[in-house]
C-alpha positions, 0 to 999 in steps of 0.5 A: 620627270625622272623616276627619282622625282616620282619615288619619294614625295615630301609635304612640309607643314610645320605649323599648327593643328588646323593648318595640318588638317587642311593640308591632308587633302594633298595626300589623296590628290598626290596619290591620284597623280602618282599611284603607288609612290611614297608620300611623307610629311615634315611636321612639328611633334605636337601635330604628328599624332594627328596624322599618324596612320592617315591613309596614303601617308607613308612616313612622318619626319619630326621638325622638332624635338618636342620643344624646339626645332632640331638643329639645322644639320640634323634636319638636313641629314634626315632629309638627305637620307630619305632622298626625296625627289619632290617637296611642297613647302606649304608653310614657307620659311627661309630656313625650310626653303634653304634646307630643301635646296641643300638636301638636293631635292630637285623639285621644290615647290613653294610660294613666289612671293617671298624674298627667298622664293628663288630657292624654289625650283617651281613657284606658285604666285598666290597671296594667301593673306587676301583670303580669296579662297579656302586654305585647303584650295591654296594648299592644293594649288601648289600641286598644279605646279606639277600638272595636277588638275584640281577640281575639288577638295578631297574629303579626309578621314582621320585614322583613330586607333582602338586605344584612342577610341577607348580613352575617349569612351573612358572620358565619356564615362568619367563625365557621366554621359550615358549612351544616347544622351546629346553630348554638346562640346564647347571649345572656348579657346583659339590659341591666339589664332583668332578672336574669341567669343567670351567666356560669359557667352559660352557659359550662358550658352552652356547653361541654356543647352543644359536646361534643354537636356544636353550634356555640355562639356567644355574642352581645351588644352592643358594651357587653356584649363583656366579658361575652361574652368571659367566657362564652367563657372559662368555656366553655374556648374551646368557644364563639365570640364575636360581640359588637357586630359586627352591626346589629339587622337583621343580628343578626335574620338571624343569629338566624334561622339558629340552631336554638336561642336561649338567653337571659335576658329581653331584647330579642334574645329577642323578635327570636328569637321573631319570627324563628321560632327556638326559644327557651329563656328565663330569668326572675327571681321579680319580678312585673313581670318575669314571663314572663306579661307579658314572655314570648316570643311563640312556641309554640317556647319553654321558659321557666324562672322562678327561685324566690326561696323557695329563694334563700339571699339572698332567702329568699322576700322581694323579689329582692335580685340575680342569686342567685335565678337560680342556682336554674335549673340547667345540667342543667335547661337542657341537657335542655330544649335537647337536647329542642328541638334534637332536635325541630328536627332532626326538622323539618329532615329531614322 
């Protein structure tokens, strides 16, 4: 490779929170291969804050103006100005592939299974929809096209500003959570990325955890406020609501203060794993949504996967909705939560 290919490297991931978190292991892997080189990411505005300050990431390019994608030629001009020598299009679209070609980036790595794959100079032939391995492993596989030897998934740590930590501490105070109390966070939404455990189940779980002495908080985005409030209502008011109050970094700091995070398969679940918070996660019986591909990257986890063979609606066929998720019972989750909280309490005392 010529020197230019080494100097400026771009990673493209213009989709959602969890996808971006699971792409971050590419950064330390690239630095190990090309020490001292500049690495940038092209992201949506909604995920920019999450990776801002991430160790090894030199700059961030925004793909949109906060609402809609920037104009084609605006993005093209910004790419040309940076003079990237190498790009990894982790989340491929025809528009992105064409932009990288016209930007004059000599090494363009992407999937070999799209009709526009001829626009990539180096192609990796893996079908992600088969969910044969973890999403982070699929992302790292792209680096093999430039000679990286991938042996494991590097651990990552999100960078939090003092302002984000202070905002999270203020939210803890607003919710009346005293130091040393067992904070458990329930996150009932998924933004449509998975099937959801019901609000009734989350509410019943919150009520029992509260009677166990936990402080239960239900989180969500501003758009998920009705769902968050429904869970609080179904908990008979034993849980508190925190919807749309925190930015992504502030939410990460807030999650980091919890003893346990319980959630459907969604972006904040991966934030929790990156923050080192123990997690309990719910997954649907859909191959491309399986925990093998989208499971939280942490050893401190318990994962439940619904069984559509037991679902009266699906009867073992393709998943038809959230009905399958009712196969995961509150009692099962409660036992798992109590075990994880007991372990966490032991670690705190030691």
